[in-house]
N, C-alpha and C positions, 0 to 999 in steps of 0.2 A: 504494500500500500504506500503510495506516494505521500510525502509530508506536505501538509497544507501550509502555505505561506500566508500570514495575515495581511490583508489589504484593507485600506479604508477608501471606499469608492463613493464619491458624491452621486446622489440620485436626484436628478433635476426634473421638474415637471413643466411641460410645455403644452400650449393649446394645440399645436400641430407638431408632432414629432418629425414627420418628413421635412417640414420647413426648417426645423431646428437642425436636423442633420445637414442639410444643404448650407445653411447659414454658418454654423460652427466650422464646417470644413473651409468655406470661402474666407470667412473673417478671421478666425483664430487658428486655422491650420490643423484642426482635428481630422482624424481618419476614421471612417465608419468601419465598425467591426462586425456588427450584426443588427438585424431588426426582425421583429416578428409581431404578428397581431396578438392582442390580448382582449379580454372582455371589455375593457374600458378604452381601447383604441390601439395603442402600439407601445412596445418596449424596444429600446435600442441601446447599443453600446458604441462608444467611440474611444479612440486613444489619441494621446498627444505625447510624443517622445517616450513611449512605453508606459504611460500612465493612463488609467481608464476612468471614464465617467459613464454613468447610465442615465437613461431618461425614459419618462413615460408621460401619458396624457392625464395623469391624475386619476382619482377615484373618489367621487363625491361621498360615498358611504364612509370612507376613512378620513374625510376632511383633508384630502390632498389636492392641491390645485396650483396652477401656474401663477407667477407674479402678475401677468397680464390680467387674469380674471380677479385676483384679490386686490390689486392696486398697491401692494406692499411686499417688499422683500424682507424675509426674516433671516436670511443668510446669504453669503456670497461664496465664490470659489477663489482661492488664493493659489497662484502658481508661480514657482520659481522657474526662470528660464535664462538662457545664455545671452540673448540679445534683445533686450526690452525695446530698444528704439526701432529695430527692424520689425518687431512684432506689432508695435504701435502703428507704424506706417501701413502695414497690411490691414489691420483692423479698421483704421480710419478710412482707407481707400475703399473698403468693403461696406462702409456706411454704419459702422458700429457707433453707438452714442458714446462719445468720449466724456467721461465725468471729469477727469483731469488728465492732461497730457503728461508725458514723462517728466519726472522731477526727482532730484536726489533727496533721499531721506537717510536717517542713520542706519536703517536696515537694508538699504540698497536703492537702486534706481527703479522707479515704479510708475505705473500708470493704471488708471481705472477706467473700465468701459462697461456698458450695459449691452446685453444681447438683444435679440429680436423680441423677447418677451419681457425684458426689463431686469433680468437677473444681473447683479453686479459681479464683475470679474476683476480681480486684482492681479496684475502681472508685474513681477519684480525680478530684477537681476541682482543677486546678492552682491554685497561689497567684496572687493578683493579679487 
């Protein structure tokens, strides 16, 4: 039996998973890993530099919904990456809502963007 490696994987809710798959690939550079139908719509997985996110269309009975439908984000996704300025240019060119452009902070060079449903994404290049 293979040893299971612990992973923490964000599960993000979108009104349209197919639209999110396309947008996240174009704007942030994610790569689609899988998609399949579920009783509430669709489940999908994407990767970015070997890291995974999952997504679905929510499930009203469990009080799970997208930021677009609730009008409020209760969490965001924080990603360390190698070249925050190049990533920022890609996201901006794809039409991401830029909350703040790249700036230097004690924890690294960082920018914040919102995706097509309004989820905040924090991209940071660590110092050094």
